[in-house]
C-alpha positions in Angstrom: 73.0 86.3 153.7 72.0 83.7 156.9 74.0 80.6 157.5 73.4 77.8 156.7 72.7 75.0 159.0 75.8 73.3 158.1 77.6 75.9 158.2 76.4 76.5 162.2 77.3 72.7 163.0 80.6 73.3 161.3 81.4 76.6 163.1 81.2 74.7 166.6 85.1 74.3 167.7 85.5 72.5 169.9 83.0 69.2 168.7 80.0 69.2 170.7 76.9 67.0 170.7 75.4 69.1 172.9 75.6 72.3 171.0 75.2 70.6 168.0 71.8 68.8 169.7 70.8 72.4 170.2 70.5 73.7 167.2 68.9 70.8 165.5 66.2 71.0 168.0 65.7 74.9 167.3 65.6 74.6 163.7 63.2 71.4 164.1 60.7 73.4 166.1 60.7 75.9 163.3 60.2 73.4 161.3 57.2 71.7 163.2 55.4 75.1 163.6 55.4 74.9 159.7 54.1 71.6 159.6 51.9 72.4 161.9 50.2 75.6 160.7 49.9 73.2 157.1 47.9 70.7 158.7 45.8 73.1 160.0 45.0 74.6 157.1 44.4 71.6 155.5 41.8 70.3 158.2 40.1 73.5 157.3 40.0 73.1 153.4 38.7 68.9 154.0 37.1 69.3 157.3 35.3 66.3 156.5 38.3 64.3 156.3 39.9 62.4 158.7 42.5 63.6 160.0 45.2 60.0 159.7 43.9 60.3 156.1 44.5 63.7 156.0 47.7 62.9 156.9 48.7 59.9 153.8 48.0 62.5 151.4 50.4 65.0 152.8 53.4 62.3 153.6 52.9 61.3 150.1 54.3 65.2 149.2 56.5 64.8 151.6 58.3 61.5 150.7 58.3 62.9 146.7 55.8 60.5 145.5 53.3 63.2 144.4 53.4 66.7 143.4 52.4 69.2 146.1 49.2 70.4 144.0 45.1 70.9 145.0 44.3 68.3 142.3 46.8 64.9 143.7 44.8 65.8 147.6 41.7 66.2 145.4 41.8 62.8 144.0 44.3 60.2 146.6 41.4 61.8 149.0 38.5 60.3 146.8 40.2 57.4 146.8 41.5 56.7 150.4 37.8 57.6 151.4 35.5 56.3 148.3 37.9 53.8 146.3 37.1 55.5 143.1 39.7 54.3 140.9 39.4 57.3 137.8 42.1 59.0 139.7 44.9 56.5 138.3 43.9 58.7 134.6 45.9 61.2 135.9 48.7 59.7 137.8 51.4 61.0 135.3 50.4 64.3 135.6 50.5 63.9 139.6 53.2 61.3 140.5 56.6 63.1 141.4 60.0 61.4 142.2 58.8 57.6 141.4 56.7 57.7 138.7 53.1 57.2 138.0 53.7 53.3 138.8 54.9 53.3 142.2 52.7 56.5 143.0 49.4 54.4 141.7 50.6 51.2 144.1 51.3 53.2 147.5 47.9 54.7 147.2 47.1 51.2 147.3 48.4 49.7 149.5 47.8 52.3 152.3 44.0 51.7 151.0 44.1 48.0 151.5 45.6 48.9 154.8 43.0 51.2 155.3 40.1 49.0 155.5 41.8 46.7 158.3 42.2 49.8 160.3 39.6 51.5 162.9 40.4 55.1 162.3 37.0 56.5 163.6 38.6 55.7 166.9 41.0 58.4 165.7 39.1 61.8 166.7 40.7 65.1 165.8 41.2 65.5 170.3 43.2 62.4 170.9 45.5 62.1 173.4 49.2 61.1 172.9 48.5 57.3 174.7 45.6 56.6 172.1 47.8 57.3 169.2 50.6 55.8 170.8 48.3 52.5 170.6 46.6 53.3 167.7 50.5 53.6 165.4 50.7 50.2 167.0 48.2 48.6 166.0 48.5 49.9 162.6 52.3 48.7 162.4 51.0 45.0 163.2 48.7 45.2 160.6 50.5 46.7 158.2 53.1 43.8 159.1 50.9 41.1 158.8 49.8 42.8 155.2 53.9 42.9 154.2 54.8 39.5 155.0 52.2 38.0 152.3 53.4 41.2 149.6 50.1 42.8 150.1 51.4 46.6 150.6 54.1 46.5 148.1 55.8 50.8 148.9 54.9 50.6 152.3 58.1 50.5 154.2 59.1 52.0 157.3 60.1 55.5 156.4 56.5 55.6 154.6 54.5 54.1 157.2 56.2 56.1 159.6 55.3 59.8 158.0 51.9 60.1 158.1 52.1 60.1 162.2 54.3 61.8 162.9 52.0 65.0 161.0 49.6 63.6 163.8 51.7 64.6 166.4 52.4 67.6 164.5 49.2 68.7 164.2 48.6 68.6 167.9 51.0 70.5 169.7 49.6 70.6 172.8 51.3 67.3 173.2 54.7 68.4 172.2 56.4 68.4 175.8 54.7 65.0 176.8 57.7 63.0 177.9 55.8 59.9 176.3 56.1 61.5 173.4 59.6 59.7 172.1 57.8 57.2 172.1 56.0 57.9 168.7 58.7 55.9 165.8 59.8 59.0 163.5 60.3 58.7 159.6 64.0 58.5 158.2 64.0 58.6 154.6 66.5 60.2 152.0 66.3 63.7 153.6 67.0 62.5 157.4 70.0 59.8 156.2 71.5 62.4 154.4 71.6 64.3 157.7 73.1 61.4 159.1 75.4 61.4 157.0 77.0 65.0 157.1 76.9 64.6 160.8 79.4 61.4 160.2 81.5 63.5 158.2 82.3 65.9 161.4 82.3 63.1 164.3 79.1 62.0 165.0 79.4 58.3 166.0 76.7 57.3 163.5 75.3 53.5 163.2 76.4 52.4 159.8 72.8 51.2 158.9 71.3 54.6 158.9 73.7 56.0 156.0 71.3 54.2 153.4 69.1 56.5 151.4 67.2 53.4 149.9 64.0 52.3 151.9 63.9 48.6 153.3 60.8 46.4 153.7 58.4 47.1 156.2 60.2 44.9 159.3 63.8 45.4 158.6 62.9 49.0 157.8 61.1 49.5 161.6 64.9 47.8 162.4 66.9 50.3 161.3 63.9 53.0 162.6 64.3 51.3 166.3 67.7 52.0 165.8 68.2 55.7 164.7 65.3 56.4 167.4 67.8 55.7 169.8 70.5 57.8 168.1 67.7 61.0 167.9 67.2 60.1 171.9 70.8 60.7 172.7 70.2 64.0 171.4 66.7 65.1 172.3 68.0 64.9 175.7 71.9 66.7 175.8 68.6 69.7 173.9 66.8 68.1 176.8 63.5 68.1 173.9 62.0 65.3 172.0 63.0 63.2 169.0 60.0 64.8 167.0 62.3 68.0 167.1 65.4 66.4 166.5 64.0 64.7 163.6 62.7 67.7 161.6 66.5 68.8 162.3 67.9 66.0 160.9 65.3 66.2 157.9 66.5 70.1 157.4 70.0 69.1 157.9 69.6 66.5 154.7 67.4 68.6 152.6 70.4 71.4 152.8 72.5 68.5 151.6 71.1 68.1 149.0 70.5 71.5 147.5 74.6 71.8 148.0 75.0 69.0 145.9 
């Protein structure tokens, strides 16, 4: 029987943040390889769909707004691309953790935000600099819309999800030193990862322990705190926040399964 991630970390004696960082990094890299394979498969299935739109639909599966079905992908892509309203007749069959109303709301909110973005500028062979700029431009637009209540259900974690998928798609940028400029998502799995690390002695900022996603602007402040914390681990592992973030996700996912 394989040793769980939690057991591996608990077995570290004496306590060592560097050894924890190395385990999270190794786990995160394996996880990111799987994400890369998945998004590559989806781009082959939907070659005419812009990568960012494909990443939005996939991120809603990640966040457990929607079930991982071919039907959800098709209908959500139809809506995000063409505004096909008939998809909402099937939300009851497609929704998962938050129910059909919130799934419909988050899709409508993403559609509103997409209408404000120039996604045609983000071609499949984007550079890291282009991706960082696109994320910041999208955040500025999202912040303006969020302030006036136009994009409910898009908090910081939901906003950041598609961008992590974009990073995963481009393996050739994984080693670039500026990759840590990309905001990585939290989500309840990552938060649970932080909570576990706190139980074994890591000094985790209290802002990172709340599983409820705050609104966009407040949430991005929390994401910034999380980014700085993960940078500490990425430096210890001589890696990137991108990998540490995925390691924390797997740690939190394991914690949930053991409850």
